[in-house]
Backbone as JSON, one array per atom type, in Angstrom:
{
  "sequence": "MTSAPDHPDWLASSLLADVGAYALSARIKPLDPAWRLWGPALPVSVPPGDNLAIHHALTLARAGEVLVVDAQAYLERAVMGGIMTTQSKATGLAGVVIDGAIRDSLELVELGLPVFAAGTHPAGPSKKGDGSVLHPIVCAGAPVRAGDWIHGDCDGVVVVPLERRDELLAAAHAKYLREQERMAAIARGELKPAWLDADLARAAIAVGAR",
  "N": [[119.87, 119.41, 80.2], [117.63, 121.27, 78.34], [116.53, 122.31, 76.04], [114.8, 121.28, 73.21], [115.99, 119.07, 70.68], [115.66, 119.09, 67.08], [112.46, 117.95, 66.19], [111.95, 115.2, 64.58], [110.05, 114.55, 61.6], [109.48, 111.89, 61.08], [109.43, 110.59, 63.5], [107.75, 108.57, 65.86], [105.46, 107.52, 68.4], [104.91, 104.8, 68.33], [107.12, 103.66, 67.01], [109.17, 104.24, 68.87], [108.22, 102.89, 71.13], [108.39, 100.28, 70.2], [111.12, 99.85, 70.16], [111.97, 99.94, 72.75], [111.31, 102.1, 74.46], [109.48, 103.41, 77.3], [106.05, 102.95, 77.53], [103.24, 104.95, 78.26], [100.09, 104.37, 79.91], [97.22, 103.43, 77.94], [95.12, 105.1, 78.52], [95.95, 107.7, 78.47], [95.55, 110.38, 76.44], [95.73, 112.65, 73.61], [94.19, 115.9, 73.55], [93.77, 116.94, 71.05], [94.09, 115.04, 68.23], [96.0, 115.62, 66.33], [98.15, 116.68, 67.57], [101.61, 116.73, 68.55], [104.32, 116.08, 70.73], [107.56, 116.72, 72.17], [110.2, 116.57, 74.31], [112.3, 117.25, 77.25], [111.49, 115.85, 80.44], [109.63, 117.39, 83.05], [108.94, 116.28, 85.96], [106.12, 115.77, 88.09], [104.25, 115.08, 91.02], [101.0, 114.77, 92.4], [98.46, 114.81, 94.99], [95.26, 113.1, 94.67], [93.12, 115.1, 92.77], [94.26, 117.56, 93.49], [96.27, 120.5, 92.97], [98.44, 122.03, 93.87], [101.23, 121.47, 93.86], [101.69, 121.47, 91.13], [101.36, 124.16, 90.44], [103.62, 125.16, 91.76], [105.6, 123.83, 90.31], [105.38, 125.09, 87.83], [106.57, 127.52, 88.32], [109.18, 126.83, 88.3], [109.68, 125.82, 85.86], [111.27, 125.3, 82.67], [111.83, 126.58, 79.38], [110.89, 124.49, 76.68], [110.6, 122.14, 78.11], [108.6, 119.27, 79.07], [105.77, 119.12, 80.96], [105.05, 116.66, 83.2], [102.65, 114.98, 84.87], [101.82, 113.03, 87.57], [98.82, 112.44, 88.54], [97.5, 110.55, 89.92], [95.66, 109.16, 88.44], [93.15, 110.14, 88.9], [89.9, 111.22, 88.22], [87.8, 112.88, 88.93], [88.12, 115.52, 89.54], [89.47, 118.26, 87.87], [92.92, 119.01, 87.37], [94.29, 120.87, 85.93], [93.61, 123.65, 83.74], [92.4, 126.18, 81.53], [93.76, 128.58, 82.41], [96.17, 127.78, 83.72], [97.31, 126.32, 81.65], [97.67, 128.28, 79.75], [99.6, 129.76, 81.09], [101.6, 127.82, 81.06], [102.17, 127.7, 78.31], [103.08, 130.32, 77.89], [105.4, 130.19, 79.38], [106.9, 128.62, 77.77], [106.78, 125.89, 77.64], [106.92, 122.62, 76.15], [104.77, 120.97, 76.16], [102.1, 119.21, 77.92], [101.52, 116.49, 80.06], [99.22, 114.52, 81.71], [98.27, 112.25, 84.13], [95.42, 112.18, 84.88], [92.66, 114.44, 85.26], [91.68, 117.15, 83.07], [90.38, 120.45, 82.31], [88.31, 122.91, 80.53], [88.41, 122.29, 77.81], [87.92, 123.04, 75.04], [89.02, 125.59, 75.0], [91.68, 124.93, 75.51], [92.33, 123.45, 73.21], [92.13, 125.48, 71.29], [94.17, 127.1, 72.22], [96.46, 125.63, 71.63], [98.73, 124.43, 72.78], [100.2, 121.31, 73.18], [98.33, 119.0, 74.98], [98.03, 116.17, 76.88], [95.97, 113.85, 78.42], [94.2, 111.89, 80.94], [91.5, 112.24, 81.02], [88.56, 114.38, 81.17], [87.02, 116.86, 83.28], [84.59, 118.98, 84.81], [84.83, 120.03, 87.41], [86.88, 121.86, 89.67], [90.26, 121.88, 91.19], [91.56, 121.16, 94.52], [93.87, 122.96, 96.66], [95.63, 122.05, 98.62], [97.95, 120.67, 98.85], [100.86, 118.7, 99.44], [102.83, 116.33, 97.61], [105.22, 116.27, 94.86], [108.02, 117.72, 93.12], [110.19, 117.53, 90.41], [111.19, 115.15, 91.31], [111.64, 111.58, 90.86], [108.91, 109.88, 89.31], [106.07, 107.7, 88.82], [104.16, 107.64, 86.09], [101.09, 106.94, 84.85], [101.83, 104.27, 84.71], [104.44, 104.28, 83.76], [107.91, 104.83, 84.38], [109.28, 107.99, 85.16], [111.78, 110.38, 85.07], [113.34, 113.49, 85.96], [114.44, 115.15, 83.12], [114.38, 112.91, 81.47], [113.26, 111.96, 78.18], [110.29, 112.87, 76.51], [107.89, 111.72, 74.3], [104.98, 112.39, 72.47], [102.05, 111.55, 70.63], [99.32, 110.9, 68.33], [98.92, 108.23, 68.96], [99.69, 107.86, 71.56], [101.77, 108.25, 74.53], [105.24, 108.12, 75.19], [108.18, 107.34, 77.14], [111.52, 108.18, 76.99], [114.39, 107.15, 78.36], [116.92, 109.33, 79.56], [119.66, 108.59, 79.37], [119.56, 106.76, 77.37], [118.71, 107.98, 75.12], [119.94, 108.72, 72.58], [120.59, 106.17, 71.61], [118.03, 104.91, 71.44], [116.7, 106.61, 69.68], [118.21, 106.23, 67.38], [117.72, 103.49, 66.93], [114.95, 103.59, 66.54], [114.83, 105.1, 64.21], [116.1, 103.38, 62.41], [114.23, 101.32, 62.38], [112.07, 102.7, 61.31], [113.06, 103.12, 58.69], [113.17, 100.46, 57.78], [110.46, 99.89, 57.78], [109.6, 101.64, 55.82], [110.82, 100.49, 53.63], [109.35, 98.1, 53.49], [106.82, 99.12, 52.88], [107.35, 100.14, 50.37], [107.84, 97.73, 49.04], [105.31, 96.55, 49.13], [103.97, 98.34, 47.48], [105.15, 97.57, 45.1], [103.89, 95.24, 44.65], [104.59, 93.09, 46.21], [103.15, 91.33, 48.33], [103.3, 89.52, 50.42], [104.98, 89.22, 53.42], [108.51, 88.68, 53.78], [109.37, 87.28, 56.01], [107.26, 85.74, 56.88], [106.62, 82.94, 56.35], [108.57, 81.48, 57.81], [108.0, 82.22, 60.45], [105.39, 81.29, 60.69], [105.84, 78.56, 60.52], [106.81, 77.97, 63.01], [104.67, 78.32, 64.64], [101.39, 77.51, 65.95], [98.77, 77.68, 64.28], [95.47, 77.42, 63.58], [93.82, 76.89, 60.56], [90.95, 77.19, 58.67], [89.17, 75.53, 56.0], [88.9, 76.86, 52.67]],
  "CA": [[119.54, 119.8, 78.83], [116.22, 121.6, 78.35], [116.03, 122.7, 74.73], [114.6, 120.07, 72.41], [116.53, 119.04, 69.33], [114.6, 119.02, 66.09], [111.52, 116.84, 66.35], [111.85, 114.73, 63.2], [108.71, 114.21, 61.15], [109.27, 110.44, 61.07], [109.41, 110.03, 64.86], [106.42, 108.16, 66.29], [105.44, 106.78, 69.66], [104.93, 103.37, 68.03], [108.51, 103.28, 66.74], [109.93, 104.28, 70.11], [107.76, 101.79, 71.99], [108.88, 99.01, 69.65], [112.56, 99.66, 70.38], [112.31, 99.89, 74.16], [110.85, 103.21, 75.29], [108.38, 103.08, 78.19], [104.78, 103.49, 77.07], [102.23, 105.26, 79.26], [98.81, 103.68, 79.72], [96.38, 103.87, 76.82], [94.16, 106.12, 78.93], [96.51, 109.04, 78.23], [95.26, 110.72, 75.04], [95.78, 114.09, 73.32], [92.91, 116.56, 73.28], [93.71, 117.06, 69.59], [94.92, 113.94, 67.74], [97.08, 116.11, 65.46], [99.24, 117.21, 68.38], [102.81, 115.96, 68.85], [105.22, 116.78, 71.65], [108.89, 116.13, 72.34], [111.04, 117.4, 75.16], [112.69, 116.64, 78.52], [110.41, 115.82, 81.42], [109.56, 118.04, 84.35], [107.99, 115.41, 86.63], [105.37, 116.29, 89.25], [103.17, 114.23, 91.53], [100.04, 115.48, 93.24], [97.39, 113.97, 95.51], [94.09, 113.14, 93.81], [92.3, 116.31, 92.74], [94.98, 118.71, 94.05], [97.26, 120.97, 91.99], [99.39, 122.98, 94.43], [102.58, 121.17, 93.4], [101.79, 121.88, 89.72], [101.61, 125.6, 90.46], [105.02, 125.37, 92.1], [106.42, 123.36, 89.19], [105.37, 126.08, 86.75], [107.52, 128.59, 88.64], [110.52, 126.29, 88.08], [109.74, 125.23, 84.52], [112.15, 125.9, 81.66], [111.33, 126.45, 78.01], [111.21, 123.24, 76.02], [110.29, 120.98, 78.93], [107.25, 118.71, 79.08], [105.25, 118.91, 82.3], [104.48, 115.32, 83.31], [102.01, 114.99, 86.19], [101.13, 111.86, 88.12], [97.67, 112.89, 89.34], [96.92, 109.34, 90.51], [94.57, 108.7, 87.56], [91.89, 110.61, 89.48], [89.18, 111.91, 87.15], [86.63, 113.59, 89.42], [88.46, 116.95, 89.62], [90.55, 118.64, 86.95], [94.06, 119.64, 88.04], [94.72, 121.99, 85.09], [92.64, 124.15, 82.79], [92.83, 127.23, 80.61], [94.7, 129.55, 82.98], [97.49, 127.17, 83.93], [97.87, 125.94, 80.36], [98.15, 129.52, 79.16], [100.87, 130.03, 81.76], [102.56, 126.85, 80.55], [102.58, 128.12, 76.97], [103.88, 131.54, 78.04], [106.7, 129.77, 79.9], [107.63, 127.95, 76.7], [106.75, 124.44, 77.73], [106.63, 121.9, 74.9], [103.49, 120.3, 76.29], [101.67, 118.77, 79.24], [101.0, 115.12, 80.14], [98.63, 114.38, 83.04], [97.48, 111.07, 84.45], [94.34, 112.76, 85.65], [91.68, 115.18, 84.45], [91.84, 118.57, 82.75], [89.11, 121.07, 81.93], [88.41, 123.98, 79.53], [88.96, 121.55, 76.67], [87.9, 123.81, 73.8], [90.01, 126.65, 75.17], [93.01, 124.33, 75.38], [92.54, 123.13, 71.8], [92.4, 126.74, 70.6], [95.48, 127.6, 72.67], [97.42, 124.94, 70.78], [99.81, 123.73, 73.48], [99.79, 119.92, 73.29], [97.94, 118.51, 76.3], [97.63, 114.77, 76.9], [95.4, 113.6, 79.75], [93.38, 110.69, 81.07], [90.09, 112.56, 80.88], [88.14, 115.76, 81.45], [85.99, 117.02, 84.32], [84.4, 120.41, 85.03], [85.14, 120.47, 88.77], [88.26, 122.3, 89.85], [91.06, 121.17, 92.19], [91.96, 121.76, 95.79], [95.26, 123.44, 96.69], [96.09, 121.75, 99.97], [99.33, 120.27, 98.76], [101.73, 117.55, 99.35], [103.25, 116.08, 96.24], [106.65, 116.41, 94.6], [108.44, 118.36, 91.88], [111.54, 117.16, 89.99], [111.55, 113.83, 91.84], [111.13, 110.51, 90.0], [107.51, 109.5, 89.48], [105.51, 106.73, 87.88], [102.99, 108.28, 85.51], [100.33, 106.03, 83.99], [102.54, 103.01, 84.6], [105.79, 104.43, 83.21], [108.81, 105.63, 85.21], [109.69, 109.27, 84.57], [112.72, 111.17, 85.86], [113.65, 114.79, 85.38], [115.39, 115.07, 82.02], [114.0, 111.88, 80.49], [112.61, 112.6, 77.04], [108.89, 112.5, 76.35], [107.3, 111.89, 72.96], [103.56, 112.12, 72.42], [101.36, 111.75, 69.37], [97.95, 110.4, 68.35], [98.87, 106.87, 69.49], [99.96, 107.85, 72.99], [102.96, 108.92, 75.06], [106.32, 107.23, 75.62], [109.29, 107.93, 77.88], [112.84, 107.76, 76.54], [115.37, 107.49, 79.4], [117.92, 110.27, 79.07], [120.92, 107.94, 79.02], [119.34, 105.9, 76.19], [118.02, 108.76, 74.08], [120.57, 108.58, 71.27], [120.45, 104.77, 71.21], [116.65, 104.59, 71.04], [116.39, 107.37, 68.47], [118.85, 105.54, 66.25], [116.99, 102.25, 66.68], [113.65, 103.95, 65.98], [115.01, 105.53, 62.82], [116.37, 102.18, 61.63], [112.95, 100.62, 62.2], [111.31, 103.51, 60.35], [113.57, 102.85, 57.34], [112.71, 99.12, 57.41], [109.04, 99.96, 57.47], [109.47, 102.29, 54.51], [111.17, 99.47, 52.63], [108.22, 97.19, 53.37], [105.76, 99.84, 52.17], [107.74, 100.18, 48.95], [107.65, 96.38, 48.5], [103.87, 96.39, 48.91], [103.64, 99.12, 46.28], [105.62, 96.8, 43.95], [103.09, 94.03, 44.53], [105.12, 92.02, 47.07], [102.18, 91.44, 49.41], [103.6, 88.58, 51.49], [106.26, 89.53, 54.06], [109.52, 87.64, 53.59], [109.56, 86.53, 57.25], [106.02, 85.12, 57.33], [106.63, 81.48, 56.33], [109.39, 80.96, 58.9], [107.28, 82.41, 61.71], [104.24, 80.38, 60.7], [106.34, 77.2, 60.75], [107.05, 77.81, 64.45], [103.44, 78.61, 65.36], [100.27, 76.58, 65.79], [97.61, 78.49, 63.88], [94.48, 76.59, 62.87], [93.23, 77.59, 59.43], [89.88, 76.43, 58.08], [89.15, 75.37, 54.53], [88.27, 77.93, 51.88]],
  "C": [[118.05, 120.08, 78.76], [115.69, 122.05, 77.0], [115.96, 121.47, 73.84], [115.34, 120.17, 71.09], [115.37, 118.99, 68.35], [113.76, 117.77, 66.32], [111.27, 116.28, 64.96], [110.43, 114.3, 62.84], [108.43, 112.72, 61.25], [109.05, 109.86, 62.46], [107.97, 109.75, 65.3], [106.5, 107.39, 67.59], [105.52, 105.27, 69.42], [106.35, 102.88, 67.76], [109.32, 103.22, 68.03], [109.52, 103.16, 71.06], [108.31, 100.45, 71.51], [110.36, 98.78, 69.93], [112.96, 99.81, 71.85], [111.94, 101.08, 75.02], [109.68, 102.75, 76.16], [107.1, 103.73, 77.68], [103.84, 103.76, 78.25], [100.94, 104.51, 78.93], [98.01, 104.28, 78.56], [95.35, 104.9, 77.23], [94.66, 107.54, 78.68], [96.37, 109.37, 76.75], [95.36, 112.23, 74.83], [94.38, 114.66, 73.13], [92.69, 116.72, 71.78], [94.62, 115.97, 69.02], [96.05, 114.38, 66.81], [98.29, 116.57, 66.26], [100.38, 116.2, 68.53], [103.63, 116.76, 69.85], [106.51, 116.0, 71.81], [109.72, 117.06, 73.19], [111.38, 116.68, 76.45], [111.62, 116.83, 79.59], [110.68, 116.72, 82.62], [108.52, 117.27, 85.15], [107.4, 116.02, 87.9], [104.43, 115.19, 89.72], [102.29, 115.06, 92.45], [99.06, 114.48, 93.84], [96.17, 114.06, 94.58], [93.32, 114.46, 93.92], [92.96, 117.56, 93.27], [96.03, 119.18, 93.05], [98.29, 121.96, 92.54], [100.81, 122.73, 93.92], [102.77, 121.53, 91.92], [102.05, 123.37, 89.63], [103.08, 125.88, 90.79], [105.93, 124.95, 90.95], [106.48, 124.4, 88.07], [106.28, 127.27, 87.05], [108.96, 128.15, 88.41], [110.74, 125.83, 86.65], [110.66, 126.03, 83.6], [111.57, 125.65, 80.27], [111.8, 125.14, 77.4], [110.87, 122.0, 76.81], [108.84, 120.53, 78.72], [106.85, 118.48, 80.53], [104.55, 117.56, 82.35], [103.97, 115.15, 84.74], [101.37, 113.65, 86.5], [100.05, 112.38, 89.05], [96.85, 111.7, 89.83], [95.74, 108.8, 89.71], [93.19, 109.13, 88.07], [91.17, 111.51, 88.49], [87.99, 112.74, 87.63], [86.89, 115.07, 89.72], [89.6, 117.21, 88.66], [91.67, 119.32, 87.73], [94.69, 120.75, 87.19], [93.59, 122.37, 84.15], [93.24, 125.29, 81.97], [93.89, 128.16, 81.16], [96.09, 128.94, 83.11], [98.12, 126.72, 82.61], [98.37, 127.16, 79.61], [99.48, 129.92, 79.78], [101.95, 129.08, 81.25], [103.08, 127.25, 79.17], [103.45, 129.36, 77.03], [105.27, 131.23, 78.57], [107.55, 129.11, 78.83], [107.65, 126.45, 76.8], [106.39, 123.82, 76.38], [105.29, 121.2, 74.96], [103.26, 119.85, 77.72], [101.12, 117.35, 79.12], [100.49, 114.92, 81.56], [97.9, 113.05, 83.15], [96.4, 111.5, 85.43], [93.46, 113.56, 84.7], [92.12, 116.62, 84.22], [90.45, 119.13, 82.44], [89.39, 122.23, 80.96], [88.94, 123.42, 78.21], [89.0, 122.37, 75.39], [88.92, 124.94, 73.85], [91.43, 126.11, 74.98], [93.31, 123.97, 73.93], [92.86, 124.4, 71.01], [93.76, 127.3, 70.98], [96.61, 126.92, 71.91], [98.59, 124.28, 71.47], [99.39, 122.27, 73.66], [99.53, 119.49, 74.73], [97.42, 117.08, 76.14], [97.14, 114.47, 78.32], [94.57, 112.33, 79.73], [91.9, 110.97, 80.91], [89.83, 114.03, 81.17], [87.09, 115.74, 82.55], [85.83, 118.51, 84.6], [84.81, 120.9, 86.41], [86.61, 120.8, 88.91], [88.94, 121.64, 91.03], [91.09, 121.88, 93.53], [93.41, 122.2, 95.67], [95.82, 123.25, 98.1], [97.52, 121.27, 99.99], [99.6, 118.85, 99.16], [101.96, 117.29, 97.86], [104.74, 116.24, 96.11], [106.87, 117.1, 93.26], [109.9, 117.98, 91.63], [112.07, 115.9, 90.67], [111.04, 112.77, 90.87], [109.68, 110.17, 90.34], [107.23, 108.27, 88.61], [104.21, 107.33, 87.38], [102.33, 107.32, 84.54], [101.12, 104.76, 83.68], [103.96, 103.1, 84.1], [106.67, 105.26, 84.14], [109.27, 106.88, 84.47], [110.61, 109.98, 85.55], [112.93, 112.51, 85.18], [114.71, 114.62, 84.3], [115.16, 113.92, 81.07], [113.2, 112.54, 79.38], [111.23, 112.0, 76.8], [108.47, 112.75, 74.91], [105.82, 111.54, 73.05], [103.01, 112.37, 71.03], [99.99, 111.09, 69.46], [97.83, 108.99, 68.92], [99.15, 106.8, 70.98], [101.27, 108.53, 73.32], [103.98, 107.87, 75.49], [107.41, 108.05, 76.31], [110.59, 107.33, 77.38], [113.85, 108.12, 77.64], [116.52, 108.32, 78.83], [119.18, 109.56, 78.59], [120.78, 107.03, 77.8], [118.76, 106.68, 75.01], [118.64, 108.55, 72.71], [120.42, 107.16, 70.73], [119.05, 104.47, 70.69], [116.22, 105.39, 69.82], [116.99, 106.7, 67.24], [118.11, 104.26, 65.9], [115.62, 102.53, 66.08], [113.77, 104.37, 64.53], [115.3, 104.33, 61.92], [115.08, 101.4, 61.38], [112.06, 101.38, 61.22], [111.75, 103.22, 58.92], [113.15, 101.46, 56.87], [111.24, 99.13, 57.04], [108.79, 100.64, 56.13], [109.82, 101.33, 53.39], [110.01, 98.5, 52.41], [107.06, 97.85, 52.6], [106.08, 99.92, 50.68], [107.55, 98.82, 48.3], [106.17, 96.12, 48.23], [103.44, 97.13, 47.65], [104.09, 98.41, 45.0], [104.82, 95.52, 43.75], [103.57, 92.87, 45.37], [104.29, 92.02, 48.36], [102.46, 90.53, 50.6], [104.94, 88.93, 52.12], [107.24, 88.38, 53.95], [109.67, 86.75, 54.83], [108.39, 85.62, 57.59], [106.1, 83.6, 57.39], [107.42, 80.89, 57.5], [108.67, 81.1, 60.24], [106.07, 81.48, 61.79], [104.66, 78.95, 60.99], [106.58, 76.93, 62.24], [105.78, 77.95, 65.28], [102.41, 77.5, 65.13], [99.01, 77.39, 65.53], [96.67, 77.6, 63.07], [93.81, 77.42, 61.78], [92.16, 76.69, 58.81], [89.98, 76.38, 56.58], [88.47, 76.56, 53.88], [87.52, 77.31, 50.71]]
}
């Protein structure tokens, strides 16, 4: 499955992480915090500072996929920039996630294809190779397989295993509704959560005098 279903406005990385999705390391951030992405993963791994396998992956990519690259968290050479991201957008990719560096940041922001990365660096990559395409990887601490679903937003990126997608989406939506109920209660003046006293009774929290 490569075409993304509707990306609901309520969906958030925080909701998915809370119900069991795998969260990538906090070092992975969007170039533009307004960007969101959602689609099945096209996993790639490359040696530090090399992008030959990414070039090959782009020849195999399908519209709607998210390119997810384990670049070994190496930040001293960018493995993608304006040209490859333009190619990614022309291919119809939903976005790019890289545990490594990118460059041409302003160009990428203007291009508008969501790009999440660990950092930026002006130096370009080698093209000596090794690596993998469409094999399972671990990207920024999270396991990613071809077809797993990737969600990214201003808080970070999470991986939804394909076989659990419907389950986790349903659980995330239920949590979203509970949170909306709590927000409505606050608006009514109910400032103390109903669960707080019971949890405090089980905890050892020292509180000073006021």
